[in-house]
C-alpha positions as CSV (number, residue, x, y, z in Angstrom):
1,M,0.0,0.0,0.0
2,T,1.3,3.4,-0.8
3,V,0.5,6.1,1.7
4,V,1.0,9.8,1.3
5,A,2.2,10.9,4.7
6,R,1.3,14.4,6.0
7,S,2.4,13.8,9.5
8,G,3.4,16.4,12.0
9,G,5.9,13.9,13.4
10,T,9.5,14.6,12.6
11,G,12.9,13.8,13.9
12,R,14.2,10.6,15.2
13,D,11.5,9.9,17.8
14,P,9.7,6.8,16.4
15,A,6.5,7.5,18.4
16,R,6.2,10.9,16.7
17,R,6.9,9.4,13.2
18,A,4.2,6.8,13.8
19,T,1.5,9.4,14.5
20,G,-0.3,12.1,12.6
21,P,-2.8,12.7,9.9
22,F,-2.3,10.4,6.9
23,T,-4.0,10.2,3.5
24,L,-4.5,6.7,2.1
25,R,-4.0,6.0,-1.5
26,D,-7.8,5.9,-2.1
27,G,-7.9,9.5,-0.7
28,S,-9.3,8.5,2.7
29,R,-7.9,10.5,5.6
30,V,-7.1,8.9,9.0
31,D,-5.5,10.3,12.1
32,V,-3.1,7.8,13.7
33,R,-2.2,8.1,17.4
34,P,-1.4,6.0,20.4
35,I,-4.4,4.6,22.2
36,E,-5.5,6.3,25.4
37,P,-7.5,5.0,28.4
38,A,-10.3,7.3,27.5
39,D,-10.7,5.3,24.2
40,A,-12.5,2.4,25.9
41,C,-15.9,3.9,24.8
42,R,-14.6,4.3,21.2
43,L,-13.4,0.7,21.3
44,R,-16.9,-0.4,22.4
45,R,-18.5,1.5,19.5
46,M,-16.0,0.1,17.0
47,F,-16.7,-3.4,18.3
48,E,-20.5,-2.8,17.7
49,R,-19.7,-2.0,14.1
50,L,-17.6,-5.2,13.5
51,S,-19.2,-8.1,11.7
52,P,-19.4,-11.4,13.6
53,A,-16.7,-12.7,11.3
54,S,-14.3,-9.8,12.2
55,V,-15.0,-10.4,15.9
56,Y,-14.3,-14.1,15.5
57,F,-11.1,-13.6,13.6
58,R,-9.8,-11.1,16.2
59,F,-10.9,-12.9,19.4
60,F,-11.2,-16.5,18.2
61,A,-14.7,-16.6,19.8
62,P,-18.2,-15.3,18.9
63,I,-18.3,-12.5,21.5
64,Q,-21.6,-10.7,21.5
65,R,-20.6,-7.8,23.8
66,P,-17.2,-7.2,25.3
67,R,-16.9,-6.8,29.0
68,P,-16.0,-3.3,30.3
69,G,-12.9,-4.7,31.9
70,L,-11.7,-6.1,28.6
71,L,-12.2,-2.7,26.9
72,E,-10.4,-0.9,29.7
73,H,-7.5,-3.4,29.5
74,L,-7.2,-2.9,25.7
75,A,-7.3,0.9,26.1
76,S,-4.7,1.0,28.9
77,V,-1.2,0.3,27.7
78,D,2.2,1.3,29.1
79,H,3.5,2.5,25.7
80,D,6.6,0.3,26.1
81,R,6.0,-3.4,26.6
82,R,2.3,-2.9,25.5
83,E,1.5,-0.5,22.8
84,A,-1.5,0.2,20.5
85,L,-2.0,2.6,17.6
86,V,-5.4,3.6,16.5
87,A,-6.7,5.1,13.3
88,V,-9.4,7.7,14.0
89,V,-11.9,9.2,11.6
90,D,-14.5,11.7,12.8
91,D,-13.6,11.0,16.4
92,E,-14.3,7.3,16.0
93,I,-11.7,4.5,16.0
94,V,-11.8,2.6,12.8
95,A,-8.7,0.4,13.3
96,V,-6.3,-0.6,16.0
97,A,-2.9,-2.4,15.8
98,R,-1.3,-3.5,19.1
99,Y,1.5,-5.5,20.4
100,E,2.0,-7.0,23.8
101,G,5.4,-8.2,25.0
102,G,6.0,-10.3,28.0
103,S,8.2,-9.1,30.9
104,T,11.2,-10.5,29.0
105,G,11.8,-11.6,25.5
106,E,12.4,-10.2,22.1
107,A,9.1,-11.1,20.4
108,A,5.8,-9.3,21.0
109,E,2.3,-10.6,20.2
110,L,0.6,-8.7,17.4
111,A,-3.1,-8.1,17.0
112,V,-4.8,-6.0,14.4
113,T,-8.5,-5.1,14.0
114,V,-10.0,-3.1,11.2
115,E,-13.6,-2.1,11.1
116,D,-15.4,-3.8,8.2
117,A,-16.0,-0.6,6.2
118,W,-12.3,0.1,6.3
119,Q,-11.0,-3.3,5.4
120,R,-9.2,-4.0,2.1
121,R,-7.7,-0.5,2.0
122,G,-4.3,-1.4,3.4
123,L,-5.0,0.3,6.8
124,G,-4.1,-2.7,8.9
125,A,-0.8,-3.2,7.2
126,F,-0.1,0.5,7.4
127,L,-0.7,0.6,11.2
128,S,1.3,-2.6,11.6
129,R,4.3,-1.1,9.9
130,R,4.1,2.0,12.1
131,L,3.8,-0.2,15.2
132,A,6.7,-2.3,14.0
133,G,8.9,0.8,14.1
134,L,7.9,1.5,17.6
135,A,8.4,-2.1,18.7
136,R,11.9,-2.2,17.1
137,S,12.9,1.1,18.9
138,R,11.9,-0.6,22.2
139,G,14.0,-3.6,21.7
140,F,11.7,-6.1,20.1
141,T,13.1,-8.1,17.2
142,A,9.9,-9.9,16.0
143,F,6.1,-10.0,16.1
144,R,4.4,-13.3,16.7
145,A,0.7,-14.0,16.1
146,S,-1.9,-16.7,15.9
147,V,-4.1,-16.6,12.9
148,L,-7.2,-18.7,12.2
149,G,-6.8,-20.9,9.1
150,E,-9.6,-19.2,7.3
151,N,-8.4,-15.6,7.9
152,R,-6.8,-15.0,4.6
153,A,-6.7,-11.2,5.0
154,A,-4.4,-11.6,8.1
155,L,-2.1,-13.9,6.2
156,A,-1.8,-11.4,3.4
157,L,-1.0,-8.7,6.0
158,V,1.8,-10.9,7.4
159,Q,3.2,-11.4,3.8
160,S,3.1,-7.6,3.3
161,L,5.0,-7.0,6.5
162,A,7.7,-9.6,5.8
163,P,7.7,-11.9,2.8
164,D,10.2,-14.1,4.8
165,A,7.9,-14.5,7.8
166,D,7.8,-18.0,9.3
167,V,4.2,-19.2,9.0
168,R,3.3,-22.7,10.3
169,F,-0.1,-24.4,10.3
170,G,-1.3,-26.6,13.2
171,S,-4.5,-27.3,15.1
172,G,-6.6,-25.2,12.8
173,Q,-4.6,-22.0,13.0
174,Y,-1.3,-20.5,11.8
175,G,1.5,-19.6,14.1
176,V,3.3,-16.6,12.6
177,Y,6.7,-15.2,13.4
178,V,7.5,-11.8,11.7
179,P,11.1,-10.5,12.0
180,L,11.2,-6.8,12.5
181,R,13.7,-5.2,10.2
182,A,14.2,-1.5,9.3
183,A,12.4,-2.2,6.0
184,T,9.3,-3.5,7.7
185,D,7.9,0.0,8.2
186,E,9.7,1.7,5.3
187,R,7.2,0.3,2.8
188,S,4.6,2.7,4.0
189,R,6.5,5.7,2.6
190,V,5.5,7.5,-0.5
191,R,6.6,5.7,-3.7
């Protein structure tokens, strides 16, 4: 995906480079910023706009309504070992990409959710590349993820991040290991 970046972020600070207003190739504009605890209500509203398939692909279960505690947990990150970037349009979250690293280790768990109306525009890959830059600057060397076997869009996202990603199938799902290299988030620059 080619993105025209009109970001206010400059300099060497990866968090600043990862945020700002961006225009997607199709002309759609999104604001990208780190998630905040006050976003729990926006996450609930985004969840209500997700199709049952999108919910199932993200949570591996047919959740009807997320518990408030789950939403608060997802909205509260430490911006180091746990990070999330959101894409916001008209004050509503339309996509979120997050990683969660354990207390030790070099790989962080990646999860991406894109509202159905915003899918197939490259937004998930774009956010993931921005997130990869942040993760790399914080000492992570890889993302790992579990992907349901029928979630072809997530597998395509992994391929767009790193064509050499290690993808293995077992027990109805893929285990994915994506090495984070400098090129991972460079593909989101203007071409």
